[in-house]
Each structure stands twice: as C-alpha cells, then as structure tokens.
N, C-alpha and C positions, 0 to 999 in steps of 0.2 A: 803347780797346775792346774791354773783356776778352772774348772767347768762353764759352762754356759747354759742357765736354764734353759728351758723349755717358754715361748709363749704362750700365754694361756688367752686364746679366743670366744668373746663371748658366744657361748649355744642358741640363742634367740636369735630372730630378726637382726640387720642394724637398720638406724631411724636416720632420719639426717636430723640434722641439728633446728631446734624449731624456732623461729623468726622473733625477732623480735615482737614482745607486745605493744609496740606504739605504733607499729608500725600497720598499714594498711594495704590492701591490694585499689590500684589507684582505679573509677572508673571513670570512664572514656563516653557515658551518655549523655553530659553535655556537649560534649564536641560532637557527637553524630548527632545533635537535634540543631545542633551550629550550624553544617552543613549540610542537610536536608531542607533547614527553613527556605531555603530562598528556591527549591524546586517545589518545594510543597506550597508556598504563598502562588508563583507562577500556575502551579494547577488548579486551586484551589479559587482564584481569581478570572480564570483565561478557561477554565473548563467547566470546573464542581459548580460555578455559582452559574456562569449563565442557561449549561446544563437544567439545571432548577427551573432555573427562570422560567425557562422555553418553554418547560413541563407545564408550568402555573401558566404562564399564557393561556398558552394550548389551551387552557379553559375558559376560554374572557373571550372577549369582542375589543380590542384594541386597538386604538390609530392615531396614535401617540399624542394631540389635539383633548381628549377627554382620560378620566379615569377608566384602568379597564375595569370594565363588567365582567363579573362573572356570568356565566351559561351552562355550564353543562359541559354536558359532550356533544354540542349543539354543530362544534367545528369539527367533531369524527366524523357527529350522519353525516354532515356532508360533502368530507371528503368520501369517503364510500359514494356516496350520488354522485359525484362530480364526474363527466367522467375528462373532463383534460387532463384531471389528476392520473387516474389507469390510462389517456392514453400518453404519458408522460413517464410511465413504471416503466411500459412497452416500448419505449422507446430506448429511454437507460436499455433497461435488458439488452435490446439489441444492439445497442452499443457496445455494456459489455460482452460481449460473447464476442462481437467480435476483437475488442481487445486485448482481450483476455487471451482472444486461441493465436493470435498474428504475436502480441507483447511473450508467451512464455516461449509458443517455437521459437521464432529466432532471438529470440535470449539464451536457452540452455543451447543452440546451436553456437553462438555465437562464445557463448563464455568456453564447452567442447573445444571445440578450434584452440581459444588461446588456450588451454591449456596443454593441450595435447599438438600443438605448432611451435607457440610462443609460449612467453610468459614475460615478454619484453616491458618496461612501466610506460614506454613509450606507447605501444598500443594496448595498455587499459587506460592511458590517459585521453588519446584519439576515441573511442571507442565512447569515452564519459561524455566529451563533450558538448552533443545534442542536448544533455539534461542541465548543462551550465544556463543554458538560452532559458528564460527566462520562458512561460505558456504565454502571456499578450504576445510578445515579442514572436514566437516561431508561429503563431498563430496570424500575426499578421504579417509577414513573409509569405507563408501561403497562400493566402487569401489572396498575395499582389502574386504570386507562383500560378492561382490554379483559376484566375479570374476570365469567365470566359468568352473576352474580346482583345483588354491586352496584357493578359495573361504568359507571363513565358509559359508557361508547361502546354495551353495552348497554341502556343506559337508552333511551338513543335511540330502536335499532333496537326494541323492543319498544315502545313508542313508537310507531312508525311502524307496528304489525302487524302486523309480523315475527317470524320467531320466530329467539332467544337462538342470538348464535352460539359456542358455545367453543373461542375462537381459541389457547390454552393448552393446552385439554385436548383438542384433536380431533386424531388423527393427519394426518388431511389438511390440518390447517390451519396447526398447530403452527412446520413449518418459515417458511410464507408471512410467518406474522405475523413471525417471529424477524427475517427479511432483511426488511422491511419496515420493523422498529423502527430497524431496523440503519442500513438508509437515509436516512432520517428524521434518523440524526446523521449520519455522514458525508457527503451527496449536496454540503452547501455547502461543504466543505473541499475538496471535487472538483472542484468546477462553480469556483472558485479559481483554480484549478490548469489546468483548463482555458482560463478566463478570462486568464492572463497567456498559454498559446501565441496565444491569438487578438491582440495587441495586436502578437507579433510580424508581423503578414500586413502586408507595406506596403495604407497604404489607397485608394493608387491603380490595384489593382488591381481595387478593385470600383469605387473609378471609372467607370473602361474599362468594367469588367461591364457597367454603370447605361448606358453612352452606345453600347454596342451594343445597349443592349434587353434586356439579360439580368432574370429577376426574385430575387424575395428566395430562394426557391427555391433555386432553376437555382446562383447565386452562393453557399450554401450546399453541391454538391456538388460544383458545380468549382472552387471555390475553394476553401473553408472547410475544407470534409475534408479533398485530396489536402495542402492545406500545414499542416494541422493533426499529420497523420499522426503526425512525432515523438516531442509532447509526447501527443499521447491512448497510446501504448506505453509510455511514461515509466507514466502513469493507471492503466495497465492493467493493467499491468508490482503497481506497488506498491496497488492496489486487490485483485486476487487474490492475493496476499499474506497481508492482511489478512483476507479473510475465509477462506481456510483455517486461519486463525489465533483463528476466535471462538470467544469461551470465555465470556463476562463476560456477556452477556445468556442464554447457556443456562443456566450457572449461579444465578445472580440466578430466571427465569422460571422453568422445569420438571424441572433436574436431571436430564437427558435423559430424559425422559418424554416423553407416555407411552408406553410397554412402547419401549420407545426411538428413540420416531420421532425423538426430538430430538438422540441421545447424537453428538454431532458429535465427528472424533477430539480433536479437544483438550482437550473434557471428557472421553473415556474415557480417555486419558495419565495427562489431574489424577485418573483415581480408581483408577486403578491407583497410583500413587504414594505419593499420600497420604491413600487409601481402603484400597488391603489391602495397600501399603507394601510392593508388588513394581515397584523401584524397577529392576532388573534388566529386567523387562520396558516397561520403563512408558518405559525410557530409547533399548529396539530400537523403540515404535512413532515415539519422539520422529527417532530417526535416520532412518523410514521416511518422514513426513512433511515431511522435509530434501530426502532424493531425492527427494521427487513435487513438490515446492517449488523447486528447481533443474532437473527436467526440463521442467516446465514452462514457467518460466521462461525457457529456452532456449529452446525452440521458436514461443512465443511472440515474445519477442528477433525470432530468425531469419526470422519468417513479413509481422511488420509494419515490417521493416526501419526501427527503432528507432535505430540507427547513422548516417542519412543520413535530408537533409532535400530537400523540393526548390524552399526558396527560395534556393539554394546556387546 
C-alpha cells in the first residue's frame, strides 16, 4: 500500500507572478485632456480672456473709435469720487437685502413643506415653472400687471376702494417691487436646491426626535437648520452673486428711474459702456464689482463654514 507524501509548502510569502515585460500600464492622460479641452476652451475664451481684457481696459481710456490710451489709476480715482457710483452701490445693496431675505425664507419654507408633506415630481415641476420663464418676459408681464393706470394689479386695488400704487414709478416702491418680481422667478429653483440638501439628512434623526416628543418646529430648529448649513451656505453664495448682477428686470421696466432710484450697479456699468461709450470707466466699475463679490463671498464662506458638515 502506497503512502502519500505530505505536500511541501513554501515558508516565505507567496508573490503573484510578474506581468509580462512587454505589457505597460495604460495611460489615460491624453483621453482625459481630450474630454477637458472643450470646457477649458470655453472657459478661456468666454471667461478668462474677457476678465483679463477688462482689467487691462480699466486702466485705459477707450471708446471703440480710437485706440485704448493708458491712463493708470484715473478711472479708479474717478469711481471713488463718483456720487452716481455710490448711489448705485447703495441701491444694489438694498435690492440684495430684500431679494435674498424674501427668497431664502420662502425657498426654505417651500423645501421643508415638500419634504415633510409630499415628494411628488409633479409638485417639484410646478415649483420650478417660474424659473423656466426668461427674465425679460417675466419683467414685461409684471410691468403690464403693475402699471399704475391700466395694470390688472392696480385695477384690483382700485376695485377694493384703495389708492393706486405706482409700483415701478415711485422711489420708495421701485426696488422692493423689482426684488419681488425676481423672487417670484427664482424661488422655485432655490427651493429645489435646498430640497436636495434636505434629502441628505437621515430620516432616523427625525424618527428619534419624534420618539423623544419633539414638535415639528423644534425638529426644524434643532435638526433641519444645523444639518442644512453647508447647502444653505452654497445657496446664499450663489443667490447673492446673482443678486448683485441684477440687470434684465431694471433694463426692461425702469431703465434706472425714477431719478436713479433703481439704477443698480450692473445697469450703471451697461449705461457707461454702451450708452456713453466710456468702456475704460465701465471696465473699472466692473472690476470694482468683481472685488466686492470676491470679498462678500470669502466673508460669507468663512462665517457659514461652508466647507464642513455636521453630518460627518
């Protein structure tokens, strides 16, 4: 009877067989650059180059008819001493405060209601519908609705026995009215961004809070708001930058009036460039707006701690 011999196993670590010498690891760098190239080209042509060109023109006197003449910091000195510029900055800040305040509160309320009551795709589509309307069309429609004499809105106000309100013709009403028009158009998009952030909050947290007897209001302030901080920071940064660049509604409805009451900074830049052909000074105003947005964004990013999350 044959006796089987025990299998001898190697005492050292087992190593995988070496790959053939002729085979190399595939390099995907060229393919990655090919996919990045269209976006990079668009960024360079439509963002980077115009920005650099605008910064250069801000140090020149340029009117399209003659070659640009270097004037140093004269445009910036003029900007600091320009009362219309400071009035435009104040008007823009008023608009930003009203627009962001109303839009953020309403969007947060809509998003929370969608999360707690219904998550229907139909409801999301209805909420987003105003955002699909262009700024110009929305401005024209509200310009007709709010007309002092013929507008439907003022006809209803007069029918109630109240005095007609010159929404877009009175210095006290014009900026709040423009802000409300833009809130109507953008609140649905902002609400969906917040709603997406709400989806990242684990439902178990709400279930545990209900077991402990927490009310809906207490869960909102103790769970929803703290865990929603990163997405709220992102939303605020985006909406504030967009609010500082308001132009379409003003250009269609008031053209900066009455008496510069709605002459926001973006419209003032447009007027200087394409109304008075002072492209050098308009470029300096644009650089000033860029600096303001950069400072506001950095401060807001630091204060809201947008780079961290309480869910980690």
